[in-house]
C-alpha positions, 0 to 999 in steps of 0.5 A: 942708843937710837943710832945703835937701833938704826944700825941693827935695823939696817943690818937685819933688813939688808940680811932679810932682803938678800935671803928673801930674794934668794928664796924666790919671788912668790907672794904670801898667797902663793907660798907653800906651807913650809915656806910660809912657816919659815917666812913668819918665823924669820920675821919674828926672830929678826925683831928681837935684836932690833928692839932690845939693844942688850941682845947681841945682833948675832942672836938675830943673824944666826937663826935667820941663816939657819932657817935659810939653810933649812929652807934650801934643804926643804927645797932640795928634798921636795925637788928630789923626792916625791914623798918629801914633796907630798909630805911638805906641800900636800897634793892638789885635790879636785873639789868640782868635777863632772858630778858637781861639787865634791862635798867629801873632798871639801870636808877633807880640806876643811872647806865650807860652801862659803869658802868655795864660793869665795874662791870661785868668785876670785877666779871670775866664776859666780856659779859652780855651773860655769865650771867643769873642774876646779882644783884646790892647789897646795898653796890654797888657790883654786884652779878652774877649767870653765865650761863653754859659754852657751847660755842665752840669758843675761849674766846675773849674780846668783844668790845662795838660798841653801847652804849646807842644809840650811835655808838662807832667809836673808837671801830669799828677801834679796831675791824677792821670793818666798821659801816655797820656791826652794821647797817646790824646786827641791821636791821635783828631785825628791830632795829636802833642804837638809839633803842639799849642800848648795842651792843657787838662784839668780834673777834670771831664774837659773838654778844650781842644786848640789845634793850631798854625794849626788850629781848636781842639778840645773833648772830654770825657774819662773820667779814671778810665781814666787814673788 
């Protein structure tokens, strides 16, 4: 019995290895939606005949072959027809532009501010103010066009003091300032906390404010007044 399991596992493994090599070299994070679905389904189908020796091994092999052929068909259609490519892969969408963060586009792709900031940090940018344009690609990665670096101050990690209209009390404590800083700064632009999608402040006092549906604001604050 154990030898049969080993033999089945070896056959399925070699079959998957061949097909996945033919499917390309992209990592899981770079897969398009239809590629990710096929990869996940193939993995599940291949497990059944390995663990259950009463099942014919063809129950694992045939579905893998069918899904591989479907994958080739999807690739062909996406290469030949733009409409099919858009349906299967979606389209890139701009999430930061010259007006700042495009909050309406973020809602369309179900991204919140934490998702955005995480994606920017993974690309090497800790503030939207360092970015001219950011595009959410169809595989979920974020492509960034950086602004020219002309800031004379020492780089510092910004703290999110307002996120989607809510005051981040814990981050105020980390920055060692009080909430008056947020209200005073926003009042200069006739904004309330609930009007702001994102507000970042670093230890240099460099501030980035992104109102909903308005152009972003940048400011420089003397943090000593708010200690």
